[in-house]
N, C-alpha and C positions, 0 to 999 in steps of 0.2 A: 564429457565429464572432465577430461584433462584441461580443456579451456576454462571450464567453470572453476576448477581447483586452482589453477594458476592465476587467472585474471579476475575471478570473482563474478563472471557473467558469461553468458553464451546465447547464441541464437538457436531456436528450436523450430526449424523449418517444417511446415506441414505437420505440426503437432496434432491438429484436428482436421477432419475432412473439411475442405472449403465449402462444401454444400451445407454444412451444419451452421455456418456463421449467420446467415440471414435470420433463421429462426431464433438463435440466441440473441441477436440484436433486437428483434421484436419483443422478446420476453424481457430483456433488460430495459428497454424504453417503457414498456408497460409497468414495470416495477418502479421506475424512477418517477413517472408522471405524477402520482399522488403524494410523493415524498419530497417535493421541491423545497417546502418550508423547512423540513428537517435538515436538508443539505445546506441551506443558506444559514440556518441557525448554528450548525456545526462550524461552518467556515467563519462566521462572525465571532464565535467563541474562541476559536483557535487563533485567528488573526489579532484579536483584541486581548488575548491572554486571560479570558474569563472562563469560569466553570460553565460547562454546557448546560447544567441544570438551571443555573441562574438566568442564562439567556433564554432558554426555552420557556421559562415561567414569566418572563418580563413582557407585559402587554405592549411595550414599545416595539417589540420584534415579533408580533403575532401574525404577520402576513409576509409573503415573499417580497412584496413591494417595500414594506417597512425595513426589512433586513437589507435589501439592496440599497435603499436610501442611506441607511446608517453606515454601510461599508463605504459608499461614495463620500459621505460627509466626513468620515474620519480618514479618508485617503488610504483605506486598507486594500491592498492588492488581492485579487481573487485568482489564484493559479488554476483552480479547477473546482468542481463540485464533486463531493465524494459521498457515496451511499454505502454504509457499512453492513456487514453480516447479512448479505443478500440470501445466503443459503438457508436462512431460517424461514423465509417466506416465499421465495421464488423457486419452484420445483425444477425448472430446467437448469438454473445455475447451481442449485444444490446437487443435482445429478452430476454436473460437470466437475464441481469441486471435489466430489467423492469418487470420481472415476479413476481408473488405473492410468488413463492417459496423462492426467495431471498429478494425482497423488503418488502414483507409482514412479513417475519421472522425478518427482521431488525427493522421494526416498532414495532413489539411485544417485542423484546428485549429491545428497548429503551423506551418503554411505551409511544409512541407518536402516534397521529392519522394518520400521513402521513410523508413520508420521501422524501428527495431530493437526487438524485444520484450525489454525490460529485465527485467521481473519480473511474474509473475501470482501471485495469492494468493487463498485462500479465507479470509474473515474470519467466524468464528463468535462472535457476541456473545451469550453465554448469559444467560438470565434471572438477574439478580443480579450480573452483571459490572459493574465500575465504569466511570466515565466515561473516554473517550479524550481525553487532554489535547491542546491545540493543538500542531500540528507542521506541518512542510512536508516533502514527500517528497524533494526534491532535497538537503536538508540531510543525508540519510542515504545518498545514492546516490554511487557512485564516479566519476561522469562529470564531465568538463570541458565542460559545456554548460548553456545555459539552456532548451533545447528538450526538456522532459519534460512529458508529460501522463498523467494517470491516469483511466481510465474505470472507473466504479464501478457494477456491475450487481447490484441486489438480487435474490436468488433466493427471498425471502419478502416479502410485502407490507410496506411501510413507511408506516404511517399518519401523518397530520400531528401528532397528539398521542400522545406516548409511543412513537414508532416508532424512535427512535435513528438517524435519518438523519444524514448528515454535515451539519455546520454550517460554512459558508464565510465567511471574512473578505474582503469585496470590496476590491480594489486592493492587497491585501497582497503580491501577486506582483511588484509593481514598486516596492516600498518599499526602495530600495537603502540607505537610511540606518538601517534597523532595527538592524543590529549596533552602530551607534554610539549608538542610543537605549538599548539594553539588551544586555548581554553574554549574558543568558539570557532570551530572550523567552518561554520556557515558563513562567516564574514572574513575568514582568513584568505590570504593570497597563497594558493596552493600550486601556482605555476612552477614547474620544474621539479616538484616533489614526486610526481608520478609520470608514467607515459601519457601521451595525448589521449583525451577522452575518446570513447568509441561509441558509435551508434550502429545498430544492426538493421537500419532501414535500407531499402524498402521492406515493408512487411505487408504481405498480402493476406487474403482470407485463409485462416487456419494456421498461419505462422505465429510464433510467440517468442518471448525472450525469458531468460531466467537470471536472477541475480542473488548473490549471497546477502544475508541480512546486514553485514557490515559494509557492503559495497556502496560507495558514494555514487549517487546518480541524480540527474536533474532532467528538466525538459524546458524547451524554449517557449516563449510567448506564442500564442496561436493567432496568426494573421489570416488563417484560412477558415474552412468550414469546421463545424463541431467535430471533435475527435472523441470517440467513446472506446473505453478499454475496460476489460475485466481482469482484476488482479487477485490472486489467491496466495496467501502466505502460509507455509507449513513449517512446523518445528518438529524436532525429534519427539516421538511420543512419550519419552521419559522426561521431558522438560518440566522443570518446577518453576513456581513463581519466585522471583528474586526476593531474597530476604530484605525487608525494609521498604519494598515498593509501595505498600499501602500508606506508609507515612509520607511518601513523596506526592501522593495524589493531591492535586490542588496547588502544588509548588513546582513540580517538574514539568516535563514536556507533555502537554495535554492534547496534542494533535489527534491522537487516536483514542481519546476517551470514549467516543461514541461506539467504538468497537469493543473495548475491554471493560468499560465502566459497569456493564450490567452483570458481570460474573466475577471479576477479579476479587471483589471484596468478600465473596463467599468461599473462596478457596484458601486453604492454609498455605503459608509461606514456608520456605526452607527446603533444603536438600532432602532427597529420598521421599518427598511427598509429591506425587504427580499432580499436575494441574487438571484434575478430573472435573469436567463440567459439561453439560449437554451442548452449550454454545461452542465449545472447543473440542469436538469429538475426535477420538482416534479413528483413523480410516483403516478398515480392514482390506488388505491387499491380497 
């Protein structure tokens, strides 16, 4: 908890029993298999800066092969394929996301009495996929809160060399002056602004990492075998939808639209109005 508070990230060794990982991986692969088109359409929309609804309705992108061809034609890099809100349809992942092992640890790290399950995702970084650029999760989330944590659980081994584990920038989660330093930190030269980036690899079966919602993190290009990870983001259960967020839809960062697009428009904005919706449930601990 001290490491998380100071640096904005930490390793959670043996968070889950190692014996549970093969079954979780099998469930995850079964969940992803029929949803390849959805993942490719989401990546095409995000990389091209288009609304997901427009891409999914376009007959030019109606098959995985057509999406792959369009990404290649436009030279759009694919850092990973992401499957959103798995807890809605995959029972083993739903049980894990709602478990005390994850949700209880998230509440402890955030120092809050209870948490809301904001978003869970499967991240498949295939062999040959490009690097994941630096980003922070809260920048893409619809909440008016600083209390967000993401637990990242690899379902395949992540070795120290060539394993494409997450690389975290220590103390970046408390750098309130970063927007004044650079309007676009995704392309800024941040060398010397923070301590050297940290990776918690190697990560074996059952190990995990946690990072704060404002912590900058990235992952390298994958020159090895496919890497599969399950990530769950939790917010303070009292979190509200940021005032004005709905006006930003279609103009702001739409990377996570596939996650919040189905519920955020039905929830009232503003302080003192909890973001109550079945897709983002409060976890009873």
